[in-house]
LOSE-459829 format. One record per residue (C-alpha): residue number from 0; residue in three letters; z negated, x negated, y. Coordinates in steps of 0.1 Angstrom, whole numbers, plus 5000, padded with zeros to 4 digits. Layout:
BEGIN
- NUM / ALA / Z / X / Y
...
This chain:
BEGIN
- 0 / MET / 5000 / 5000 / 5000
- 1 / ASP / 5011 / 4985 / 5033
- 2 / LYS / 4987 / 4998 / 5060
- 3 / HIS / 5011 / 4989 / 5088
- 4 / GLY / 5040 / 5008 / 5073
- 5 / LEU / 5019 / 5040 / 5069
- 6 / GLY / 5022 / 5053 / 5105
- 7 / PRO / 5058 / 5067 / 5101
- 8 / LYS / 5050 / 5083 / 5068
- 9 / ILE / 5018 / 5099 / 5081
- 10 / ARG / 5034 / 5111 / 5113
- 11 / GLN / 5061 / 5128 / 5092
- 12 / GLY / 5034 / 5144 / 5071
- 13 / ILE / 5017 / 5157 / 5102
- 14 / ARG / 5051 / 5170 / 5117
- 15 / ASP / 5059 / 5187 / 5083
- 16 / GLY / 5025 / 5204 / 5082
- 17 / VAL / 5015 / 5186 / 5050
- 18 / LEU / 4986 / 5167 / 5067
- 19 / PRO / 4961 / 5184 / 5090
- 20 / THR / 4958 / 5176 / 5127
- 21 / ARG / 4922 / 5189 / 5131
- 22 / PRO / 4892 / 5167 / 5125
- 23 / PRO / 4873 / 5169 / 5093
- 24 / SER / 4839 / 5186 / 5093
- 25 / ARG / 4825 / 5160 / 5068
- 26 / THR / 4836 / 5127 / 5053
- 27 / TRP / 4823 / 5106 / 5025
- 28 / PHE / 4833 / 5070 / 5017
- 29 / GLY / 4827 / 5055 / 4983
- 30 / PHE / 4843 / 5041 / 4952
- 31 / ALA / 4867 / 5064 / 4934
- 32 / GLN / 4853 / 5078 / 4901
- 33 / GLY / 4887 / 5084 / 4886
- 34 / ALA / 4924 / 5081 / 4893
- 35 / THR / 4934 / 5105 / 4921
- 36 / SER / 4963 / 5107 / 4946
- 37 / CYS / 4960 / 5099 / 4983
- 38 / ALA / 4969 / 5128 / 5005
- 39 / ALA / 4984 / 5105 / 5031
- 40 / CYS / 5005 / 5080 / 5012
- 41 / GLY / 5008 / 5098 / 4978
- 42 / GLN / 4999 / 5066 / 4959
- 43 / PRO / 4971 / 5066 / 4933
- 44 / VAL / 4935 / 5059 / 4944
- 45 / GLN / 4924 / 5037 / 4914
- 46 / ASN / 4891 / 5039 / 4898
- 47 / ARG / 4865 / 5018 / 4918
- 48 / GLU / 4889 / 5016 / 4948
- 49 / LEU / 4873 / 5026 / 4982
- 50 / GLU / 4883 / 5062 / 4990
- 51 / CYS / 4875 / 5088 / 5016
- 52 / GLU / 4868 / 5124 / 5008
- 53 / ALA / 4873 / 5148 / 5037
- 54 / GLU / 4863 / 5184 / 5041
- 55 / PHE / 4878 / 5207 / 5067
- 56 / PRO / 4864 / 5240 / 5080
- 57 / ASP / 4876 / 5271 / 5062
- 58 / GLU / 4891 / 5251 / 5033
- 59 / SER / 4878 / 5250 / 4998
- 60 / ARG / 4899 / 5219 / 4990
- 61 / THR / 4886 / 5183 / 4995
- 62 / TRP / 4912 / 5159 / 5008
- 63 / LEU / 4912 / 5124 / 4992
- 64 / PHE / 4925 / 5093 / 5010
- 65 / HIS / 4925 / 5056 / 5005
- 66 / ALA / 4900 / 5044 / 5031
- 67 / ALA / 4927 / 5025 / 5049
- 68 / CYS / 4950 / 5056 / 5049
- 69 / PHE / 4923 / 5077 / 5063
- 70 / GLU / 4919 / 5053 / 5092
- 71 / VAL / 4956 / 5054 / 5100
- 72 / TRP / 4957 / 5092 / 5096
- 73 / GLU / 4928 / 5095 / 5121
- 74 / ALA / 4947 / 5074 / 5147
- 75 / GLU / 4979 / 5093 / 5141
- 76 / ARG / 4962 / 5127 / 5142
- 77 / ALA / 4947 / 5118 / 5176
- 78 / ALA / 4980 / 5105 / 5189
- 79 / VAL / 4998 / 5137 / 5179
- 80 / LEU / 4973 / 5157 / 5201
- 81 / THR / 4979 / 5136 / 5233
- 82 / CYS / 5009 / 5140 / 5256
- 83 / VAL / 5023 / 5105 / 5263
- 84 / LEU / 5036 / 5116 / 5297
- 85 / CYS / 5006 / 5132 / 5313
- 86 / GLY / 4977 / 5120 / 5290
- 87 / ARG / 4963 / 5155 / 5284
- 88 / LYS / 4958 / 5171 / 5250
- 89 / THR / 4989 / 5189 / 5237
- 90 / ASP / 4985 / 5226 / 5229
- 91 / GLY / 5001 / 5236 / 5196
- 92 / VAL / 5030 / 5216 / 5182
- 93 / PRO / 5041 / 5190 / 5208
- 94 / THR / 5077 / 5183 / 5217
- 95 / VAL / 5089 / 5150 / 5203
- 96 / THR / 5108 / 5129 / 5228
- 97 / MET / 5139 / 5108 / 5221
- 98 / ASN / 5118 / 5077 / 5212
- 99 / GLY / 5095 / 5097 / 5189
- 100 / ASP / 5066 / 5101 / 5213
- 101 / ARG / 5047 / 5134 / 5216
- 102 / ALA / 5046 / 5153 / 5249
- 103 / HIS / 5042 / 5188 / 5263
- 104 / ALA / 5075 / 5207 / 5264
- 105 / ALA / 5072 / 5211 / 5302
- 106 / CYS / 5064 / 5174 / 5306
- 107 / ALA / 5094 / 5164 / 5285
- 108 / ALA / 5117 / 5187 / 5305
- 109 / ASP / 5104 / 5177 / 5339
- 110 / PRO / 5083 / 5145 / 5335
- 111 / PRO / 5055 / 5138 / 5360
- 112 / SER / 5062 / 5108 / 5383
- 113 / THR / 5040 / 5077 / 5382
- 114 / ASP / 5022 / 5087 / 5415
- 115 / GLY / 5010 / 5120 / 5399
- 116 / SER / 5035 / 5143 / 5416
- 117 / ALA / 5061 / 5161 / 5395
- 118 / VAL / 5096 / 5147 / 5396
- 119 / GLY / 5123 / 5173 / 5405
- 120 / ARG / 5097 / 5200 / 5415
- 121 / SER / 5096 / 5213 / 5451
């Protein structure tokens, strides 16, 4: 598992709705007790490998991650929720800009200027 190559795969899982964007209500880290599959990368979590178990509100399922995959998912999850143009939290599914960044639809259509005023707005 290449921790640095996980970002694109995890971002795609978030965009496809396969991975959650909300924070877990509880997490546990420990050594895996049996071979399971990582929710983020899909690779096996081997017996005695460090894993994370995550619970989410209103879900009966426990999500299992490699500890490193959970760390990358947490960073990507937070990034998905922040507009790169204005810095505020995005509401709902953000627009993806040409370079793959996430932004509010309004910000992507009419980006704010660097001095804080909107470009192209009167």
